[in-house]
C-alpha positions in Angstrom: 104.3 80.3 104.7 104.1 82.1 108.1 101.0 81.4 110.1 99.8 84.1 112.5 97.5 83.4 115.4 94.5 85.6 115.2 91.5 86.2 117.4 88.4 85.5 115.3 85.0 86.2 116.9 82.2 84.7 114.8 78.9 86.5 115.4 76.5 83.5 115.5 77.3 83.1 119.2 80.3 80.9 118.3 83.6 81.7 119.8 87.1 80.5 118.8 89.6 80.0 121.6 93.2 81.1 120.7 96.4 82.2 122.3 97.9 85.6 121.6 101.2 87.2 122.6 101.0 90.7 124.1 103.7 93.0 125.4 103.8 92.8 129.1 102.9 96.5 129.5 99.7 96.0 127.4 98.8 92.9 129.3 99.1 94.7 132.6 97.1 97.7 131.3 94.3 95.4 130.1 94.3 93.4 133.4 94.1 96.6 135.3 91.1 97.8 133.2 89.4 94.5 133.6 89.8 94.6 137.4 88.5 98.2 137.6 85.4 97.3 135.6 84.9 93.9 137.2 85.3 92.2 133.9 87.4 89.3 132.7 90.4 90.0 130.6 88.7 88.2 127.7 85.7 90.4 128.0 87.8 93.6 127.8 89.7 92.3 124.8 86.5 91.3 123.0 84.9 94.7 123.8 87.9 96.5 122.3 87.9 94.4 119.2 84.1 94.5 118.6 83.7 98.2 119.1 85.9 99.0 116.1 84.9 96.1 113.8 81.5 94.4 114.0 80.7 92.3 110.9 77.5 90.3 111.1 77.8 86.9 109.4 75.1 84.5 108.5 75.4 80.8 109.5 76.1 80.0 105.8 79.0 82.5 105.7 80.5 81.1 108.8 80.3 77.6 107.4 82.0 78.7 104.2 84.7 80.4 106.2 85.3 77.3 108.3 85.5 75.1 105.1 88.1 77.5 103.6 90.1 77.6 106.9 90.1 73.8 106.9 91.3 73.7 103.3 94.1 76.2 104.1 95.1 74.1 107.1 95.4 71.0 105.0 97.5 72.8 102.4 99.8 74.1 105.2 100.1 70.7 106.6 101.3 69.4 103.3 103.8 72.1 102.9 105.0 71.8 106.5 105.1 68.0 106.6 107.9 66.9 108.9 108.3 70.5 110.3 108.4 70.3 114.1 107.0 73.8 115.0 106.7 73.1 118.7 110.4 72.0 118.8 111.5 75.1 116.9 109.5 77.4 119.1 111.0 75.8 122.2 114.5 76.1 120.8 113.9 79.8 120.0 112.6 80.4 123.5 115.4 78.6 125.1 118.0 80.5 123.0 116.1 83.8 123.5 116.1 84.5 119.7 112.9 86.6 119.9 
């Protein structure tokens, strides 16, 4: 199973920290916009994401989502037991396979 990093913003003033990969040209464009508007890069990205999609979730919904996410993480851990993802990513990076 392939796992994608996603930026999830929960609307009970809870934030999730994540890493994302952007093409360099997009990164530079976003950094430039942030500098022009005197905002952080994170604030610009959050603004762009929230202007197009703004679900309001109750604390109960958030807790259910987190429980489901933890369940999926445990299932993935079982399926990927012994899989050294960091090592694989480093090898891919070093061999420039992406």
